[in-house]
C-alpha positions in Angstrom: 0.0 0.0 0.0 1.5 3.4 -1.1 2.2 5.8 1.7 0.5 9.1 2.2 2.6 12.0 0.8 2.5 15.5 -0.5 4.2 16.3 -3.9 4.2 19.8 -5.2 5.6 20.4 -8.8 6.1 24.0 -10.1 6.9 24.8 -13.6 7.8 28.2 -14.9 7.1 28.8 -18.7 9.3 30.9 -21.0 6.5 33.5 -21.1 6.5 33.8 -17.3 3.4 31.8 -16.7 3.5 29.4 -13.6 1.9 26.0 -13.3 1.7 24.5 -9.8 0.2 21.1 -9.2 0.0 19.5 -5.7 -0.8 15.8 -5.2 -1.6 15.0 -1.7 -2.6 11.6 -0.2 -1.5 8.3 -1.7 0.9 9.4 -4.4 1.6 6.4 -6.7 4.1 6.1 -9.6 1.0 6.0 -11.9 -0.1 9.4 -10.6 3.3 11.0 -11.0 3.3 9.6 -14.4 0.0 11.2 -15.2 1.5 14.4 -13.9 4.3 14.3 -16.2 2.0 13.8 -19.1 0.2 17.0 -18.0 3.3 18.9 -17.6 4.5 17.8 -21.0 1.4 18.6 -22.8 0.9 21.9 -21.1 4.2 23.2 -21.5 5.7 21.4 -24.5 9.5 21.7 -23.7 8.6 21.6 -19.9 9.1 17.6 -20.3 12.8 18.2 -20.3 12.5 19.5 -16.8 10.6 16.4 -15.6 12.9 13.9 -14.0 13.6 10.9 -16.3 12.4 8.6 -13.6 8.8 9.8 -14.1 8.8 9.9 -17.8 6.4 7.3 -19.3 5.7 6.0 -22.8 2.9 8.6 -23.6 5.5 11.5 -22.8 8.2 9.7 -24.7 5.9 9.2 -27.6 4.9 12.9 -27.8 8.6 13.8 -27.9 9.4 11.2 -30.5 6.6 12.6 -32.7 7.8 16.2 -32.2 11.4 14.9 -33.2 10.6 12.4 -36.0 7.3 13.7 -37.6 7.1 17.4 -37.2 5.6 18.0 -40.6 4.7 14.6 -41.9 1.7 12.4 -41.6 2.2 9.0 -39.9 0.4 6.0 -38.8 0.4 3.9 -35.5 2.6 1.4 -37.2 5.2 4.2 -38.1 5.2 5.5 -34.6 5.5 1.9 -33.1 8.5 1.3 -35.3 10.2 4.6 -34.5 9.5 4.1 -30.9 11.4 0.9 -31.0 14.3 2.1 -32.9 14.6 5.3 -30.7 14.2 3.7 -27.3 14.9 0.1 -27.8 11.5 -0.9 -26.3 8.6 -2.6 -28.2 5.4 -0.6 -28.4 2.6 -2.7 -29.5 0.3 -1.2 -32.2 -2.8 -1.2 -30.0 -0.8 0.9 -27.3 0.4 3.1 -30.0 -3.1 3.6 -31.3 -4.4 4.3 -27.8 -1.7 6.8 -27.2 -2.2 8.6 -30.6 -5.9 8.7 -29.8 -5.1 10.3 -26.4 -2.8 12.9 -28.0 -5.4 13.9 -30.6 -8.1 14.3 -28.0 -5.8 16.6 -26.1 -5.2 18.7 -29.2 -1.5 17.8 -29.7 -2.3 15.8 -32.9 -4.8 15.9 -35.9 -6.4 12.7 -36.9 -7.4 12.0 -40.4 -9.0 8.8 -42.1 -12.1 7.0 -41.2 -11.5 3.2 -41.3 -9.5 1.7 -38.4 -6.6 0.5 -40.6 -6.5 3.9 -42.5 -6.1 6.4 -39.6 -3.3 8.8 -40.2 -2.1 11.6 -37.8 0.1 14.7 -38.0 1.4 17.1 -35.3 -0.9 20.1 -35.3 0.7 22.9 -37.3 1.0 25.1 -34.1 3.0 22.4 -32.4 5.0 21.9 -35.3 6.0 25.7 -35.7 6.8 25.6 -31.9 9.2 22.5 -32.4 10.8 24.3 -35.3 11.2 27.6 -33.4 12.8 25.7 -30.5 15.6 24.2 -32.6 
């Protein structure tokens, strides 16, 4: 049973905005991973400030997409293959599809295509421009 703790994470954006999140109670590894996802998707490059110990597959996948597919369309299979090459870990197609759907729901990706096997994604133009400007 996880112990009761209090974790406070504060992230200061380049624009001066501050995001403060406090977790209190039973703070599990899973909750910290979800927090890392939030920080990553909220602040873009803020993921670099999150300790590697709390980085999870969704966070890694978002960064991989920014790096490998900033302007091109891609499929779940493309991402799963790129993930394995980049991190040396297998990412199943079903997991890749689930994560891509979550990223699309959160406004990180644009989803196109109707049939299950024909779904293509791309990084939203605003995100792609942020990535390009940050390099």
